KOLGU-4560 file (N, C-alpha, C; in nm, 3 decimals, padded with zeros to 5 digits):
<recs>
<n_xx: 05.590 n_yy: 00.376 n_zz: -00.210 ca_xx: 05.542 ca_yy: 00.431 ca_zz: -00.303 c_xx: 05.355 c_yy: 00.437 c_zz: -00.313 mol: A seq: 1 type: MET>
<n_xx: 05.331 n_yy: 00.569 n_zz: -00.319 ca_xx: 05.171 ca_yy: 00.549 ca_zz: -00.290 c_xx: 05.134 c_yy: 00.559 c_zz: -00.448 mol: A seq: 2 type: SER>
<n_xx: 04.976 n_yy: 00.505 n_zz: -00.476 ca_xx: 04.966 ca_yy: 00.514 ca_zz: -00.575 c_xx: 04.847 c_yy: 00.616 c_zz: -00.621 mol: A seq: 3 type: PRO>
<n_xx: 04.894 n_yy: 00.616 n_zz: -00.769 ca_xx: 04.889 ca_yy: 00.749 ca_zz: -00.808 c_xx: 04.692 c_yy: 00.835 c_zz: -00.835 mol: A seq: 4 type: SER>
<n_xx: 04.653 n_yy: 00.929 n_zz: -00.825 ca_xx: 04.526 ca_yy: 00.946 ca_zz: -00.789 c_xx: 04.428 c_yy: 00.907 c_zz: -00.946 mol: A seq: 5 type: LYS>
<n_xx: 04.497 n_yy: 00.857 n_zz: -01.097 ca_xx: 04.398 ca_yy: 00.802 ca_zz: -01.156 c_xx: 04.401 c_yy: 00.611 c_zz: -01.068 mol: A seq: 6 type: SER>
<n_xx: 04.468 n_yy: 00.597 n_zz: -01.043 ca_xx: 04.461 ca_yy: 00.446 ca_zz: -01.017 c_xx: 04.356 c_yy: 00.406 c_zz: -00.894 mol: A seq: 7 type: GLU>
<n_xx: 04.370 n_yy: 00.557 n_zz: -00.822 ca_xx: 04.279 ca_yy: 00.503 ca_zz: -00.716 c_xx: 04.102 c_yy: 00.566 c_zz: -00.774 mol: A seq: 8 type: LEU>
<n_xx: 04.102 n_yy: 00.636 n_zz: -00.831 ca_xx: 03.994 ca_yy: 00.667 ca_zz: -00.961 c_xx: 03.910 c_yy: 00.589 c_zz: -00.993 mol: A seq: 9 type: ALA>
<n_xx: 03.787 n_yy: 00.521 n_zz: -00.942 ca_xx: 03.700 ca_yy: 00.438 ca_zz: -00.994 c_xx: 03.693 c_yy: 00.436 c_zz: -01.129 mol: A seq: 10 type: PRO>
<n_xx: 03.690 n_yy: 00.290 n_zz: -01.209 ca_xx: 03.688 ca_yy: 00.294 ca_zz: -01.327 c_xx: 03.534 c_yy: 00.385 c_zz: -01.428 mol: A seq: 11 type: SER>
<n_xx: 03.555 n_yy: 00.357 n_zz: -01.540 ca_xx: 03.421 ca_yy: 00.401 ca_zz: -01.579 c_xx: 03.317 c_yy: 00.246 c_zz: -01.617 mol: A seq: 12 type: MET>
<n_xx: 03.391 n_yy: 00.142 n_zz: -01.650 ca_xx: 03.286 ca_yy: 00.016 ca_zz: -01.582 c_xx: 03.261 c_yy: 00.006 c_zz: -01.482 mol: A seq: 13 type: GLU>
<n_xx: 03.296 n_yy: 00.039 n_zz: -01.385 ca_xx: 03.287 ca_yy: 00.025 ca_zz: -01.212 c_xx: 03.187 c_yy: 00.134 c_zz: -01.217 mol: A seq: 14 type: SER>
<n_xx: 03.178 n_yy: 00.239 n_zz: -01.235 ca_xx: 03.094 ca_yy: 00.312 ca_zz: -01.227 c_xx: 02.957 c_yy: 00.333 c_zz: -01.319 mol: A seq: 15 type: LEU>
<n_xx: 02.984 n_yy: 00.230 n_zz: -01.432 ca_xx: 02.825 ca_yy: 00.203 ca_zz: -01.507 c_xx: 02.752 c_yy: 00.124 c_zz: -01.443 mol: A seq: 16 type: ALA>
<n_xx: 02.852 n_yy: -00.013 n_zz: -01.372 ca_xx: 02.843 ca_yy: -00.136 ca_zz: -01.274 c_xx: 02.738 c_yy: -00.075 c_zz: -01.152 mol: A seq: 17 type: ALA>
<n_xx: 02.774 n_yy: 00.029 n_zz: -01.088 ca_xx: 02.770 ca_yy: 00.066 ca_zz: -00.991 c_xx: 02.609 c_yy: 00.157 c_zz: -01.025 mol: A seq: 18 type: HIS>
<n_xx: 02.558 n_yy: 00.229 n_zz: -01.147 ca_xx: 02.455 ca_yy: 00.275 ca_zz: -01.187 c_xx: 02.326 c_yy: 00.179 c_zz: -01.182 mol: A seq: 19 type: SER>
<n_xx: 02.364 n_yy: 00.065 n_zz: -01.231 ca_xx: 02.278 ca_yy: -00.003 ca_zz: -01.323 c_xx: 02.262 c_yy: -00.115 c_zz: -01.184 mol: A seq: 20 type: ILE>
<n_xx: 02.375 n_yy: -00.087 n_zz: -01.087 ca_xx: 02.303 ca_yy: -00.170 ca_zz: -00.976 c_xx: 02.203 c_yy: -00.118 c_zz: -00.900 mol: A seq: 21 type: TYR>
<n_xx: 02.234 n_yy: 00.015 n_zz: -00.909 ca_xx: 02.162 ca_yy: 00.138 ca_zz: -00.821 c_xx: 02.019 c_yy: 00.114 c_zz: -00.890 mol: A seq: 22 type: TRP>
<n_xx: 01.987 n_yy: 00.150 n_zz: -01.010 ca_xx: 01.896 ca_yy: 00.161 ca_zz: -01.051 c_xx: 01.806 c_yy: 00.022 c_zz: -01.085 mol: A seq: 23 type: GLN>
<n_xx: 01.860 n_yy: -00.074 n_zz: -01.049 ca_xx: 01.769 ca_yy: -00.244 ca_zz: -01.046 c_xx: 01.692 c_yy: -00.215 c_zz: -00.856 mol: A seq: 24 type: ARG>
<n_xx: 01.800 n_yy: -00.167 n_zz: -00.764 ca_xx: 01.754 ca_yy: -00.218 ca_zz: -00.658 c_xx: 01.668 c_yy: -00.091 c_zz: -00.630 mol: A seq: 25 type: SER>
<n_xx: 01.678 n_yy: 00.003 n_zz: -00.702 ca_xx: 01.541 ca_yy: 00.122 ca_zz: -00.632 c_xx: 01.404 c_yy: 00.070 c_zz: -00.746 mol: A seq: 26 type: ARG>
<n_xx: 01.435 n_yy: -00.043 n_zz: -00.852 ca_xx: 01.336 ca_yy: -00.050 ca_zz: -00.961 c_xx: 01.262 c_yy: -00.194 c_zz: -00.831 mol: A seq: 27 type: ARG>
<n_xx: 01.320 n_yy: -00.264 n_zz: -00.817 ca_xx: 01.292 ca_yy: -00.370 ca_zz: -00.726 c_xx: 01.229 c_yy: -00.313 c_zz: -00.582 mol: A seq: 28 type: LEU>
<n_xx: 01.251 n_yy: -00.238 n_zz: -00.531 ca_xx: 01.172 ca_yy: -00.135 ca_zz: -00.429 c_xx: 01.054 c_yy: -00.099 c_zz: -00.463 mol: A seq: 29 type: SER>
<n_xx: 01.073 n_yy: -00.038 n_zz: -00.563 ca_xx: 00.952 ca_yy: -00.003 ca_zz: -00.552 c_xx: 00.878 c_yy: -00.049 c_zz: -00.643 mol: A seq: 30 type: PHE>
<n_xx: 00.875 n_yy: -00.160 n_zz: -00.699 ca_xx: 00.800 ca_yy: -00.257 ca_zz: -00.753 c_xx: 00.678 c_yy: -00.314 c_zz: -00.651 mol: A seq: 31 type: GLY>
<n_xx: 00.803 n_yy: -00.417 n_zz: -00.509 ca_xx: 00.740 ca_yy: -00.436 ca_zz: -00.376 c_xx: 00.678 c_yy: -00.326 c_zz: -00.310 mol: A seq: 32 type: LEU>
<n_xx: 00.716 n_yy: -00.224 n_zz: -00.304 ca_xx: 00.633 ca_yy: -00.125 ca_zz: -00.230 c_xx: 00.483 c_yy: -00.088 c_zz: -00.282 mol: A seq: 33 type: LEU>
<n_xx: 00.528 n_yy: -00.093 n_zz: -00.418 ca_xx: 00.369 ca_yy: -00.072 ca_zz: -00.471 c_xx: 00.282 c_yy: -00.215 c_zz: -00.444 mol: A seq: 34 type: LEU>
<n_xx: 00.336 n_yy: -00.311 n_zz: -00.488 ca_xx: 00.252 ca_yy: -00.419 ca_zz: -00.417 c_xx: 00.169 c_yy: -00.410 c_zz: -00.287 mol: A seq: 35 type: ILE>
<n_xx: 00.253 n_yy: -00.379 n_zz: -00.259 ca_xx: 00.241 ca_yy: -00.390 ca_zz: -00.069 c_xx: 00.118 c_yy: -00.321 c_zz: -00.063 mol: A seq: 36 type: TRP>
<n_xx: 00.179 n_yy: -00.130 n_zz: -00.127 ca_xx: 00.030 ca_yy: -00.070 ca_zz: -00.137 c_xx: -00.101 c_yy: -00.051 c_zz: -00.149 mol: A seq: 37 type: ALA>
<n_xx: -00.042 n_yy: -00.110 n_zz: -00.266 ca_xx: -00.183 ca_yy: -00.159 ca_zz: -00.318 c_xx: -00.269 c_yy: -00.276 c_zz: -00.254 mol: A seq: 38 type: VAL>
<n_xx: -00.193 n_yy: -00.420 n_zz: -00.237 ca_xx: -00.248 ca_yy: -00.495 ca_zz: -00.161 c_xx: -00.317 c_yy: -00.427 c_zz: -00.009 mol: A seq: 39 type: ALA>
<n_xx: -00.223 n_yy: -00.383 n_zz: 00.055 ca_xx: -00.281 ca_yy: -00.302 ca_zz: 00.157 c_xx: -00.435 c_yy: -00.189 c_zz: 00.172 mol: A seq: 40 type: THR>
<n_xx: -00.409 n_yy: -00.130 n_zz: 00.090 ca_xx: -00.502 ca_yy: -00.008 ca_zz: 00.091 c_xx: -00.627 c_yy: -00.109 c_zz: 00.027 mol: A seq: 41 type: PHE>
<n_xx: -00.620 n_yy: -00.149 n_zz: -00.067 ca_xx: -00.672 ca_yy: -00.226 ca_zz: -00.181 c_xx: -00.792 c_yy: -00.303 c_zz: -00.088 mol: A seq: 42 type: GLY>
<n_xx: -00.698 n_yy: -00.418 n_zz: -00.038 ca_xx: -00.795 ca_yy: -00.500 ca_zz: 00.044 c_xx: -00.895 c_yy: -00.460 c_zz: 00.180 mol: A seq: 43 type: GLY>
<n_xx: -00.832 n_yy: -00.348 n_zz: 00.222 ca_xx: -00.916 ca_yy: -00.264 ca_zz: 00.322 c_xx: -01.042 c_yy: -00.156 c_zz: 00.255 mol: A seq: 44 type: ILE>
<n_xx: -01.020 n_yy: -00.115 n_zz: 00.137 ca_xx: -01.127 ca_yy: -00.021 ca_zz: 00.059 c_xx: -01.188 c_yy: -00.064 c_zz: 00.029 mol: A seq: 45 type: PHE>
<n_xx: -01.181 n_yy: -00.221 n_zz: -00.040 ca_xx: -01.266 ca_yy: -00.333 ca_zz: -00.094 c_xx: -01.297 c_yy: -00.443 c_zz: 00.015 mol: A seq: 46 type: PHE>
<n_xx: -01.322 n_yy: -00.435 n_zz: 00.106 ca_xx: -01.339 ca_yy: -00.547 ca_zz: 00.260 c_xx: -01.494 c_yy: -00.592 c_zz: 00.250 mol: A seq: 47 type: SER>
<n_xx: -01.569 n_yy: -00.456 n_zz: 00.275 ca_xx: -01.718 ca_yy: -00.435 ca_zz: 00.228 c_xx: -01.760 c_yy: -00.500 c_zz: 00.110 mol: A seq: 48 type: ARG>
<n_xx: -01.723 n_yy: -00.559 n_zz: 00.024 ca_xx: -01.777 ca_yy: -00.576 ca_zz: -00.076 c_xx: -01.731 c_yy: -00.785 c_zz: -00.074 mol: A seq: 49 type: GLU>
<n_xx: -01.659 n_yy: -00.799 n_zz: -00.033 ca_xx: -01.580 ca_yy: -00.922 ca_zz: -00.010 c_xx: -01.660 c_yy: -00.991 c_zz: 00.114 mol: A seq: 50 type: LEU>
<n_xx: -01.796 n_yy: -01.001 n_zz: 00.085 ca_xx: -01.887 ca_yy: -01.107 ca_zz: 00.192 c_xx: -01.919 c_yy: -01.243 c_zz: 00.120 mol: A seq: 51 type: ASN>
<n_xx: -01.825 n_yy: -01.313 n_zz: 00.158 ca_xx: -01.837 ca_yy: -01.518 ca_zz: 00.135 c_xx: -01.730 c_yy: -01.553 c_zz: 00.249 mol: A seq: 52 type: PHE>
<n_xx: -01.808 n_yy: -01.652 n_zz: 00.253 ca_xx: -01.661 ca_yy: -01.721 ca_zz: 00.350 c_xx: -01.573 c_yy: -01.805 c_zz: 00.328 mol: A seq: 53 type: SER>
<n_xx: -01.523 n_yy: -01.782 n_zz: 00.373 ca_xx: -01.322 ca_yy: -01.840 ca_zz: 00.320 c_xx: -01.283 c_yy: -01.918 c_zz: 00.494 mol: A seq: 54 type: PHE>
<n_xx: -01.290 n_yy: -02.052 n_zz: 00.434 ca_xx: -01.241 ca_yy: -02.104 ca_zz: 00.549 c_xx: -01.334 c_yy: -02.126 c_zz: 00.686 mol: A seq: 55 type: PHE>
<n_xx: -01.493 n_yy: -02.084 n_zz: 00.688 ca_xx: -01.591 ca_yy: -02.061 ca_zz: 00.771 c_xx: -01.580 c_yy: -01.927 c_zz: 00.830 mol: A seq: 56 type: GLY>
<n_xx: -01.479 n_yy: -01.820 n_zz: 00.798 ca_xx: -01.447 ca_yy: -01.711 ca_zz: 00.826 c_xx: -01.517 c_yy: -01.618 c_zz: 00.703 mol: A seq: 57 type: TRP>
<n_xx: -01.569 n_yy: -01.486 n_zz: 00.711 ca_xx: -01.595 ca_yy: -01.375 ca_zz: 00.642 c_xx: -01.458 c_yy: -01.369 c_zz: 00.557 mol: A seq: 58 type: PRO>
<n_xx: -01.446 n_yy: -01.351 n_zz: 00.436 ca_xx: -01.283 ca_yy: -01.302 ca_zz: 00.345 c_xx: -01.231 c_yy: -01.216 c_zz: 00.405 mol: A seq: 59 type: PHE>
<n_xx: -01.321 n_yy: -01.104 n_zz: 00.456 ca_xx: -01.248 ca_yy: -00.952 ca_zz: 00.469 c_xx: -01.165 c_yy: -00.994 c_zz: 00.592 mol: A seq: 60 type: SER>
<n_xx: -01.231 n_yy: -01.084 n_zz: 00.703 ca_xx: -01.181 ca_yy: -01.041 ca_zz: 00.833 c_xx: -01.046 c_yy: -01.148 c_zz: 00.789 mol: A seq: 61 type: PHE>
<n_xx: -01.078 n_yy: -01.268 n_zz: 00.729 ca_xx: -00.903 ca_yy: -01.359 ca_zz: 00.695 c_xx: -00.829 c_yy: -01.264 c_zz: 00.606 mol: A seq: 62 type: TRP>
<n_xx: -00.878 n_yy: -01.204 n_zz: 00.580 ca_xx: -00.772 ca_yy: -01.112 ca_zz: 00.441 c_xx: -00.657 c_yy: -00.993 c_zz: 00.572 mol: A seq: 63 type: LEU>
<n_xx: -00.774 n_yy: -00.964 n_zz: 00.624 ca_xx: -00.701 ca_yy: -00.838 ca_zz: 00.697 c_xx: -00.621 c_yy: -00.908 c_zz: 00.816 mol: A seq: 64 type: ALA>
<n_xx: -00.696 n_yy: -01.049 n_zz: 00.850 ca_xx: -00.608 ca_yy: -01.109 ca_zz: 00.962 c_xx: -00.499 c_yy: -01.200 c_zz: 00.922 mol: A seq: 65 type: ALA>
<n_xx: -00.496 n_yy: -01.246 n_zz: 00.825 ca_xx: -00.397 ca_yy: -01.334 ca_zz: 00.777 c_xx: -00.379 c_yy: -01.325 c_zz: 00.628 mol: A seq: 66 type: GLN>
<n_xx: -00.413 n_yy: -01.331 n_zz: 00.536 ca_xx: -00.375 ca_yy: -01.283 ca_zz: 00.411 c_xx: -00.292 c_yy: -01.190 c_zz: 00.413 mol: A seq: 67 type: GLY>
<n_xx: -00.276 n_yy: -01.054 n_zz: 00.469 ca_xx: -00.203 ca_yy: -00.993 ca_zz: 00.471 c_xx: -00.064 c_yy: -01.026 c_zz: 00.473 mol: A seq: 68 type: LEU>
<n_xx: -00.076 n_yy: -01.055 n_zz: 00.600 ca_xx: 00.055 ca_yy: -01.087 ca_zz: 00.682 c_xx: 00.140 c_yy: -01.193 c_zz: 00.647 mol: A seq: 69 type: LEU>
<n_xx: 00.046 n_yy: -01.271 n_zz: 00.538 ca_xx: 00.139 ca_yy: -01.402 ca_zz: 00.462 c_xx: 00.205 c_yy: -01.303 c_zz: 00.312 mol: A seq: 70 type: LEU>
<n_xx: 00.098 n_yy: -01.234 n_zz: 00.254 ca_xx: 00.180 ca_yy: -01.137 ca_zz: 00.144 c_xx: 00.247 c_yy: -01.060 c_zz: 00.182 mol: A seq: 71 type: LEU>
<n_xx: 00.315 n_yy: -01.020 n_zz: 00.284 ca_xx: 00.389 ca_yy: -00.931 ca_zz: 00.346 c_xx: 00.508 c_yy: -01.055 c_zz: 00.385 mol: A seq: 72 type: TYR>
<n_xx: 00.489 n_yy: -01.162 n_zz: 00.438 ca_xx: 00.620 ca_yy: -01.240 ca_zz: 00.441 c_xx: 00.687 c_yy: -01.244 c_zz: 00.320 mol: A seq: 73 type: CYS>
<n_xx: 00.568 n_yy: -01.311 n_zz: 00.234 ca_xx: 00.630 ca_yy: -01.342 ca_zz: 00.087 c_xx: 00.728 c_yy: -01.257 c_zz: 00.039 mol: A seq: 74 type: VAL>
<n_xx: 00.659 n_yy: -01.138 n_zz: 00.081 ca_xx: 00.742 ca_yy: -00.986 ca_zz: 00.009 c_xx: 00.880 c_yy: -00.961 c_zz: 00.062 mol: A seq: 75 type: LEU>
<n_xx: 00.866 n_yy: -01.018 n_zz: 00.166 ca_xx: 00.978 ca_yy: -00.999 ca_zz: 00.233 c_xx: 01.039 c_yy: -01.071 c_zz: 00.216 mol: A seq: 76 type: ILE>
<n_xx: 01.064 n_yy: -01.207 n_zz: 00.176 ca_xx: 01.140 ca_yy: -01.321 ca_zz: 00.149 c_xx: 01.155 c_yy: -01.293 c_zz: 00.002 mol: A seq: 77 type: ALA>
<n_xx: 01.106 n_yy: -01.214 n_zz: -00.084 ca_xx: 01.120 ca_yy: -01.223 ca_zz: -00.221 c_xx: 01.210 c_yy: -01.099 c_zz: -00.221 mol: A seq: 78 type: TYR>
<n_xx: 01.222 n_yy: -01.018 n_zz: -00.154 ca_xx: 01.341 ca_yy: -00.896 ca_zz: -00.183 c_xx: 01.479 c_yy: -00.921 c_zz: -00.093 mol: A seq: 79 type: TYR>
<n_xx: 01.418 n_yy: -01.059 n_zz: -00.006 ca_xx: 01.571 ca_yy: -01.092 ca_zz: 00.045 c_xx: 01.628 c_yy: -01.194 c_zz: -00.050 mol: A seq: 80 type: ALA>
<n_xx: 01.556 n_yy: -01.278 n_zz: -00.101 ca_xx: 01.625 ca_yy: -01.388 ca_zz: -00.280 c_xx: 01.649 c_yy: -01.261 c_zz: -00.380 mol: A seq: 81 type: TRP>
<n_xx: 01.565 n_yy: -01.207 n_zz: -00.375 ca_xx: 01.651 ca_yy: -01.090 ca_zz: -00.514 c_xx: 01.744 c_yy: -00.972 c_zz: -00.525 mol: A seq: 82 type: ALA>
<n_xx: 01.759 n_yy: -00.937 n_zz: -00.343 ca_xx: 01.846 ca_yy: -00.883 ca_zz: -00.367 c_xx: 01.982 c_yy: -00.939 c_zz: -00.326 mol: A seq: 83 type: ALA>
<n_xx: 01.963 n_yy: -01.018 n_zz: -00.274 ca_xx: 02.105 ca_yy: -01.144 ca_zz: -00.235 c_xx: 02.159 c_yy: -01.134 c_zz: -00.396 mol: A seq: 84 type: ARG>
<n_xx: 02.082 n_yy: -01.189 n_zz: -00.522 ca_xx: 02.060 ca_yy: -01.256 ca_zz: -00.630 c_xx: 02.138 c_yy: -01.131 c_zz: -00.694 mol: A seq: 85 type: LYS>
<n_xx: 02.107 n_yy: -01.004 n_zz: -00.694 ca_xx: 02.181 ca_yy: -00.847 ca_zz: -00.735 c_xx: 02.278 c_yy: -00.834 c_zz: -00.677 mol: A seq: 86 type: LEU>
<n_xx: 02.297 n_yy: -00.847 n_zz: -00.591 ca_xx: 02.451 ca_yy: -00.830 ca_zz: -00.479 c_xx: 02.573 c_yy: -00.871 c_zz: -00.551 mol: A seq: 87 type: ASP>
<n_xx: 02.494 n_yy: -01.060 n_zz: -00.585 ca_xx: 02.606 ca_yy: -01.136 ca_zz: -00.644 c_xx: 02.648 c_yy: -01.056 c_zz: -00.765 mol: A seq: 88 type: GLU>
<n_xx: 02.549 n_yy: -01.033 n_zz: -00.854 ca_xx: 02.578 ca_yy: -01.002 ca_zz: -00.982 c_xx: 02.674 c_yy: -00.840 c_zz: -01.007 mol: A seq: 89 type: ALA>
<n_xx: 02.652 n_yy: -00.789 n_zz: -00.870 ca_xx: 02.731 ca_yy: -00.656 ca_zz: -00.871 c_xx: 02.855 c_yy: -00.716 c_zz: -00.886 mol: A seq: 90 type: TYR>
<n_xx: 02.856 n_yy: -00.805 n_zz: -00.769 ca_xx: 02.964 ca_yy: -00.821 ca_zz: -00.693 c_xx: 03.132 c_yy: -00.894 c_zz: -00.832 mol: A seq: 91 type: ARG>
<n_xx: 03.003 n_yy: -01.019 n_zz: -00.898 ca_xx: 03.066 ca_yy: -01.079 ca_zz: -00.998 c_xx: 03.101 c_yy: -00.990 c_zz: -01.125 mol: A seq: 92 type: ASP>
<n_xx: 03.020 n_yy: -00.857 n_zz: -01.137 ca_xx: 03.098 ca_yy: -00.777 ca_zz: -01.226 c_xx: 03.187 c_yy: -00.704 c_zz: -01.222 mol: A seq: 93 type: GLN>
<n_xx: 03.224 n_yy: -00.680 n_zz: -01.091 ca_xx: 03.305 ca_yy: -00.572 ca_zz: -01.008 c_xx: 03.462 c_yy: -00.696 c_zz: -01.038 mol: A seq: 94 type: LEU>
<n_xx: 03.424 n_yy: -00.758 n_zz: -00.989 ca_xx: 03.562 ca_yy: -00.851 ca_zz: -01.017 c_xx: 03.596 c_yy: -00.891 c_zz: -01.188 mol: A seq: 95 type: ARG>
<n_xx: 03.485 n_yy: -00.925 n_zz: -01.266 ca_xx: 03.551 ca_yy: -00.910 ca_zz: -01.378 c_xx: 03.594 c_yy: -00.723 c_zz: -01.470 mol: A seq: 96 type: LYS>
<n_xx: 03.567 n_yy: -00.643 n_zz: -01.421 ca_xx: 03.628 ca_yy: -00.520 ca_zz: -01.439 c_xx: 03.744 c_yy: -00.522 c_zz: -01.382 mol: A seq: 97 type: ASP>
<n_xx: 03.763 n_yy: -00.561 n_zz: -01.269 ca_xx: 03.882 ca_yy: -00.522 ca_zz: -01.180 c_xx: 03.993 c_yy: -00.636 c_zz: -01.257 mol: A seq: 98 type: SER>
<n_xx: 03.964 n_yy: -00.741 n_zz: -01.278 ca_xx: 04.069 ca_yy: -00.828 ca_zz: -01.374 c_xx: 04.096 c_yy: -00.806 c_zz: -01.502 mol: A seq: 99 type: ILE>
<n_xx: 03.988 n_yy: -00.735 n_zz: -01.554 ca_xx: 04.055 ca_yy: -00.688 ca_zz: -01.671 c_xx: 04.129 c_yy: -00.535 c_zz: -01.674 mol: A seq: 100 type: ALA>
<n_xx: 04.090 n_yy: -00.449 n_zz: -01.602 ca_xx: 04.165 ca_yy: -00.335 ca_zz: -01.589 c_xx: 04.293 c_yy: -00.380 c_zz: -01.562 mol: A seq: 101 type: ALA>
<n_xx: 04.301 n_yy: -00.441 n_zz: -01.440 ca_xx: 04.428 ca_yy: -00.563 ca_zz: -01.441 c_xx: 04.529 c_yy: -00.585 c_zz: -01.499 mol: A seq: 102 type: ALA>
<n_xx: 04.434 n_yy: -00.660 n_zz: -01.622 ca_xx: 04.512 ca_yy: -00.747 ca_zz: -01.743 c_xx: 04.586 c_yy: -00.618 c_zz: -01.852 mol: A seq: 103 type: SER>
<n_xx: 04.478 n_yy: -00.518 n_zz: -01.863 ca_xx: 04.501 ca_yy: -00.383 ca_zz: -01.959 c_xx: 04.611 c_yy: -00.315 c_zz: -01.893 mol: A seq: 104 type: ALA>
<n_xx: 04.639 n_yy: -00.296 n_zz: -01.785 ca_xx: 04.746 ca_yy: -00.194 ca_zz: -01.706 c_xx: 04.880 c_yy: -00.267 c_zz: -01.718 mol: A seq: 105 type: SER>
<n_xx: 04.842 n_yy: -00.431 n_zz: -01.727 ca_xx: 05.002 ca_yy: -00.548 ca_zz: -01.691 c_xx: 05.043 c_yy: -00.529 c_zz: -01.787 mol: A seq: 106 type: GLY>
</recs>
């Protein structure tokens, strides 16, 4: 016996959870890309004004050679942590929705 079409269709709760998940995922990506763009282009644009010594090197050189690379690593690590947390919340919500749907139909 094959499942009916209504049983295969996603529930409204799972569609809402999916929409919220992708909205938060896009917001996270956009925010981190904005930080990346401001740091990269702002650091390059204002590097001439950053004319002081930092660990014995001109700060503009340190910013380009080390500082931005460290920032990129932090951004990647934060994205991995936040995306994992977001995925877990989405999976938990889908589990709750499937349990609720199973108890309502059964």
